[in-house]
C-alpha positions as CSV (number, residue, x, y, z in Angstrom):
1,M,-30.4,18.9,-9.0
2,K,-31.2,22.0,-6.9
3,H,-30.7,20.1,-3.9
4,S,-27.3,19.1,-5.3
5,L,-26.1,22.7,-6.5
6,L,-27.2,24.3,-3.5
7,L,-24.8,21.9,-1.2
8,T,-22.0,22.8,-3.8
9,L,-22.2,26.3,-3.5
10,L,-22.4,26.1,0.3
11,L,-19.0,23.6,0.7
12,T,-17.7,26.4,-1.6
13,L,-18.5,29.2,0.7
14,S,-17.1,27.1,3.5
15,A,-14.1,26.9,2.0
16,A,-13.7,30.2,0.7
17,A,-14.7,31.7,4.7
18,N,-12.0,29.5,6.1
19,A,-9.3,29.7,3.9
20,Q,-7.2,31.9,6.4
21,V,-6.1,30.0,9.4
22,T,-4.1,31.0,12.5
23,Y,-1.4,28.0,13.7
24,F,-0.2,27.2,17.0
25,A,1.9,24.7,18.1
26,D,0.8,20.9,17.9
27,L,0.5,18.6,20.2
28,M,3.5,16.3,18.8
29,G,5.8,19.2,18.8
30,K,8.9,18.5,16.3
31,G,8.1,21.7,14.7
32,L,4.3,20.5,13.6
33,R,1.7,23.4,13.7
34,Q,-2.2,23.1,13.9
35,A,-5.0,25.2,13.2
36,T,-8.6,24.7,14.2
37,I,-10.9,25.0,11.6
38,V,-15.1,25.4,13.0
39,Q,-17.6,24.0,10.5
40,P,-20.7,24.7,10.3
41,S,-23.0,22.6,13.2
42,D,-24.4,19.2,12.4
43,Y,-26.9,17.0,14.6
44,E,-24.5,16.5,17.1
45,G,-23.8,20.2,17.8
46,S,-20.6,21.8,16.7
47,V,-18.2,20.5,14.9
48,T,-14.4,21.5,14.1
49,C,-12.1,20.0,12.1
50,T,-7.7,20.3,12.4
51,L,-5.2,21.1,9.9
52,V,-1.7,20.0,11.0
53,R,0.9,21.5,8.9
54,K,5.1,21.3,8.9
55,T,6.9,23.1,5.9
56,A,9.8,22.2,3.7
57,T,13.2,23.2,4.9
58,E,13.6,24.8,1.7
59,K,10.8,26.7,-0.1
60,S,8.4,24.4,-2.1
61,T,5.0,24.8,-4.2
62,K,4.1,20.9,-3.8
63,A,2.5,19.5,-0.5
64,V,0.9,16.3,0.5
65,L,-2.6,16.4,2.5
66,Y,-3.2,13.2,4.5
67,V,-6.8,11.8,5.5
68,H,-6.3,9.3,8.6
69,G,-8.4,6.3,8.8
70,F,-11.2,4.6,11.1
71,N,-10.1,5.1,15.2
72,D,-7.5,7.3,14.1
73,Y,-5.8,10.5,13.8
74,F,-2.4,12.0,12.8
75,F,0.7,10.5,14.5
76,Q,3.0,9.4,12.2
77,E,6.0,12.0,12.1
78,E,8.4,9.9,10.6
79,M,5.7,10.1,7.5
80,A,5.8,13.6,8.1
81,E,9.5,13.8,7.8
82,R,10.0,11.8,4.6
83,Y,7.8,14.1,2.8
84,I,9.8,17.0,3.5
85,K,12.8,15.1,2.8
86,E,11.3,15.1,-0.6
87,G,10.7,18.4,-0.8
88,F,7.0,18.4,0.1
89,N,5.0,20.7,2.3
90,F,3.3,18.3,4.6
91,Y,-0.8,19.2,6.4
92,A,-2.7,16.6,7.9
93,I,-6.3,16.7,8.6
94,D,-7.9,15.5,12.1
95,L,-11.1,14.8,10.4
96,R,-14.4,15.9,12.2
97,K,-15.0,13.8,15.3
98,Y,-11.5,12.7,15.3
99,G,-8.3,12.8,17.0
100,R,-7.7,16.7,17.7
101,S,-11.0,17.6,16.3
102,W,-13.3,15.6,18.7
103,L,-15.3,17.7,21.1
104,S,-16.7,16.6,24.3
105,H,-20.5,16.6,22.9
106,Q,-19.7,14.2,20.2
107,K,-19.5,10.7,19.8
108,F,-16.1,9.7,18.3
109,N,-16.2,8.9,14.7
110,N,-19.8,9.4,14.3
111,V,-21.1,10.0,10.8
112,R,-24.4,9.1,8.5
113,D,-22.8,9.8,5.1
114,L,-19.3,9.9,4.3
115,A,-20.0,13.1,2.0
116,E,-20.0,15.1,5.7
117,Y,-16.1,15.0,5.6
118,Y,-16.0,16.8,2.4
119,P,-16.1,20.4,3.9
120,D,-13.4,19.5,5.6
121,I,-11.3,18.2,3.0
122,D,-12.0,21.2,1.1
123,T,-11.4,23.6,3.6
124,A,-8.4,22.0,4.1
125,L,-7.0,22.0,0.4
126,A,-8.3,25.9,0.2
127,V,-5.6,26.6,2.7
128,I,-3.2,24.7,1.5
129,K,-3.6,25.9,-2.3
130,G,-3.7,29.8,-0.4
131,E,-0.7,29.0,1.1
132,G,1.1,29.1,-2.1
133,N,1.3,25.1,-3.1
134,E,1.0,25.0,-7.0
135,K,0.7,21.0,-6.5
136,V,-0.8,18.4,-4.4
137,L,-1.2,15.3,-3.4
138,L,-4.2,13.7,-1.8
139,S,-3.2,11.1,0.3
140,G,-5.5,8.8,2.3
141,H,-5.3,5.3,4.6
142,S,-8.3,3.0,5.0
143,L,-11.4,4.9,5.8
144,G,-9.5,8.0,4.4
145,G,-8.9,6.3,1.3
146,L,-12.3,5.4,0.7
147,V,-13.5,8.8,1.6
148,I,-10.8,10.8,-0.9
149,S,-11.9,8.4,-3.9
150,L,-15.6,9.1,-3.1
151,Y,-14.6,12.7,-2.8
152,A,-12.0,12.8,-5.6
153,S,-15.2,11.3,-8.0
154,E,-17.6,14.1,-6.7
155,R,-15.2,16.9,-7.3
156,A,-14.3,15.6,-10.9
157,G,-13.4,18.5,-13.1
158,R,-13.2,21.2,-10.0
159,E,-10.1,19.0,-8.3
160,K,-7.8,21.2,-6.3
161,F,-5.5,18.1,-6.1
162,D,-3.2,16.6,-8.6
163,A,-3.1,12.9,-7.8
164,L,-4.6,10.6,-5.2
165,L,-2.5,8.1,-2.8
166,L,-4.7,5.1,-1.3
167,N,-3.1,3.3,1.6
168,S,-4.8,0.2,2.1
169,P,-8.2,1.7,1.5
170,L,-11.8,0.5,3.3
171,F,-12.8,-0.8,-0.3
172,A,-15.3,-3.6,1.5
173,L,-15.7,-4.4,4.9
174,N,-13.8,-7.6,6.1
175,I,-16.7,-9.9,7.2
176,K,-18.2,-13.3,6.3
177,S,-20.4,-13.6,3.3
178,G,-22.9,-15.3,5.0
179,L,-22.9,-12.5,7.4
180,K,-23.2,-10.2,4.6
181,K,-26.2,-11.4,3.4
182,T,-28.1,-12.0,6.8
183,A,-26.8,-9.7,9.3
184,L,-25.8,-6.9,7.2
185,P,-29.2,-5.8,5.5
186,L,-31.0,-5.9,9.1
187,L,-28.5,-3.9,10.5
188,L,-28.6,-1.3,7.3
189,K,-32.7,-1.1,7.7
190,R,-32.2,-0.4,11.2
191,A,-29.8,2.4,10.3
192,E,-32.4,4.2,8.1
193,K,-34.5,5.1,11.4
194,H,-32.1,4.5,14.2
195,P,-28.7,5.6,13.0
196,E,-27.5,6.5,16.6
197,S,-27.7,2.5,17.8
198,N,-24.9,1.3,18.8
199,F,-23.0,-1.3,17.3
200,D,-19.4,-3.3,18.0
201,L,-17.4,-4.0,14.4
202,G,-15.5,-6.8,16.2
203,L,-12.1,-5.7,15.5
204,N,-9.2,-8.0,15.9
205,P,-7.3,-5.6,19.1
206,L,-4.1,-7.6,18.2
207,Y,-3.8,-5.2,15.4
208,G,-3.5,-2.3,17.7
209,E,-0.9,-4.3,19.8
210,S,0.9,-5.0,17.0
211,L,1.7,-1.0,16.6
212,H,1.6,0.4,20.1
213,I,4.8,1.1,22.1
214,T,3.4,-0.3,25.2
215,A,2.2,-4.0,23.6
216,H,4.1,-5.2,20.7
217,G,4.8,-2.2,18.4
218,E,7.0,0.5,17.9
219,W,4.7,3.5,17.9
220,S,4.3,6.2,20.5
221,Y,0.5,8.1,19.9
222,S,-2.2,9.1,22.2
223,L,-4.5,5.6,23.1
224,G,-7.3,8.5,24.1
225,L,-7.3,9.5,20.4
226,K,-6.3,6.1,19.1
227,P,-7.2,3.5,21.4
228,L,-5.8,-0.5,21.6
229,I,-10.0,-1.5,20.4
230,A,-12.1,0.7,18.2
231,P,-15.1,2.2,20.0
232,P,-18.8,0.7,19.2
233,V,-19.9,2.6,15.8
234,N,-23.2,3.8,15.7
235,V,-24.9,1.8,12.9
236,G,-25.5,5.0,10.8
237,W,-21.7,5.2,10.4
238,V,-21.7,1.3,9.1
239,R,-24.4,2.6,6.2
240,A,-22.5,5.5,5.4
241,V,-19.5,3.0,4.9
242,V,-22.1,0.3,2.9
243,N,-23.0,3.2,1.0
244,G,-19.6,5.0,0.0
245,Q,-18.9,1.0,-0.9
246,E,-21.4,0.4,-3.1
247,R,-20.8,3.8,-5.2
248,L,-17.2,2.5,-5.8
249,A,-18.8,-0.9,-7.0
250,Q,-20.9,0.9,-9.6
251,G,-18.0,2.2,-11.0
252,L,-15.8,6.0,-9.7
253,Q,-14.9,8.1,-12.6
254,I,-11.5,10.0,-11.0
255,N,-9.5,12.3,-13.2
256,K,-6.4,12.1,-11.9
257,P,-4.0,9.6,-11.4
258,V,-4.5,6.9,-9.0
259,L,-1.9,4.8,-6.6
260,V,-3.5,2.0,-4.7
261,L,-1.5,0.2,-2.0
262,H,-2.1,-2.6,-0.2
263,S,-0.6,-5.1,1.5
264,A,0.2,-9.1,-0.1
265,K,-1.5,-11.0,2.2
266,S,-4.2,-10.8,5.3
267,I,-4.0,-11.8,8.7
268,D,-6.9,-13.7,10.6
269,E,-5.0,-14.9,13.9
270,K,-7.0,-15.0,17.5
271,K,-3.7,-15.0,19.3
272,W,-0.4,-12.7,19.4
273,S,2.2,-13.7,17.1
274,D,4.7,-12.0,15.1
275,I,2.9,-12.9,12.0
276,F,0.7,-9.5,12.4
277,F,4.2,-7.7,11.4
278,T,3.6,-9.6,8.0
279,G,0.4,-8.8,6.7
280,D,-2.9,-6.4,6.9
281,A,-4.9,-7.7,10.3
282,V,-7.9,-5.4,9.1
283,L,-8.7,-6.1,5.4
284,N,-9.4,-8.8,3.1
285,V,-6.7,-7.3,0.3
286,D,-7.9,-10.0,-2.3
287,E,-11.2,-7.6,-2.1
288,V,-9.2,-4.6,-1.5
289,A,-7.7,-5.0,-5.3
290,R,-10.8,-6.2,-6.9
291,Q,-13.1,-3.4,-6.0
292,A,-9.9,-1.0,-6.8
293,Q,-10.6,-2.3,-10.2
294,N,-13.8,-0.1,-10.2
295,I,-11.8,3.0,-10.3
296,V,-12.5,4.9,-13.8
297,G,-9.3,6.7,-14.9
298,Q,-5.7,6.3,-14.8
299,Y,-4.8,3.8,-11.8
300,S,-2.0,1.5,-10.7
301,I,-2.9,-0.6,-7.9
302,Q,0.7,-2.8,-6.0
303,A,0.7,-5.0,-3.5
304,V,3.4,-4.8,-0.9
305,Q,4.9,-8.0,0.7
306,G,4.9,-7.6,4.3
307,G,3.2,-4.6,4.8
308,M,1.0,-4.4,7.5
309,H,-2.8,-2.8,7.2
310,D,-1.2,1.1,7.3
311,L,1.7,0.4,5.2
312,V,3.8,3.2,6.5
313,L,3.6,1.6,10.1
314,S,5.4,-1.5,8.7
315,K,8.6,-2.5,9.6
316,Q,11.3,-0.6,8.7
317,P,12.6,-2.5,5.6
318,V,9.0,-2.7,4.1
319,R,8.4,0.8,4.8
320,D,11.5,1.9,3.2
321,E,10.0,0.3,0.2
322,V,6.5,1.3,0.5
323,Y,7.8,5.3,0.8
324,S,10.3,4.6,-2.4
325,T,7.1,3.4,-4.2
326,I,5.0,6.7,-3.6
327,F,7.9,9.1,-4.3
328,N,9.0,7.3,-7.3
329,W,5.6,7.9,-8.6
330,A,4.7,10.8,-7.4
331,K,8.0,12.1,-9.4
332,R,5.8,11.2,-12.3
333,T,2.3,12.4,-11.0
334,V,3.1,15.5,-8.5
335,R,5.6,18.0,-10.4
């Protein structure tokens, strides 16, 4: 209990100390600005996170904070513009060891406990509130969706946000049940003493090809920051994710309204075809929907026909529907 109280105090002090930031032109241009936030060092050394901002065209006191997924960073300019059109000040955070926040001495994505991301979110929300935003929608995709769900439960009673949007949250690892029973326990055991050991998740590279403009997709982003094939992770990362998913399975009390969106079907193709544009090639959507029911509170779960893993990167008619769903819900919950 004492350790928990001390950790909470340190996180609060860290957030308060970094509530004022300096913005400069973002690498994407388009009126976006970014601010580098220095965080306390960890087991790899220096740590930063990066807050990206674009304000609404007319003065607004409501905002959204977007948290990206695994092997990812914020690049979805269209998403920012959609929120701005709806009167939101748009913010996104590149978490530590991802995207704009990666430092040369770090391994991409390296984390041993998903709570390591909480100071990044705390600080971002403190900045957003300090910039005059009274209502905040906290949004997360895939790994970001799992992280903010755990975060929301941990911050119950001290929330600096008003609603939670989960876009295909990583609520279950998409691995065969046989491997879960045999290989996964051994992997988790190794992670206790050797969290830095490499592990290849074996993700389908065709998902990346379905997105990027140089392959089959329509989106332009840095392949240095979001490669088509995700690099191997450390087993400590696997353990952190599994521990987070187990906490969800035990029930997460979230005091704010939650909207969970996921594709209506999963894709498991070994060769390229346009079917990749019609479903989730990363997660088992049935498991996502099932685990989402472990949220304790006011939540809604909706399947999106034709949605890809990152629903806002789906084909135009589908993402139009996704945004319509989001903003109709947000009008009732963030006002």
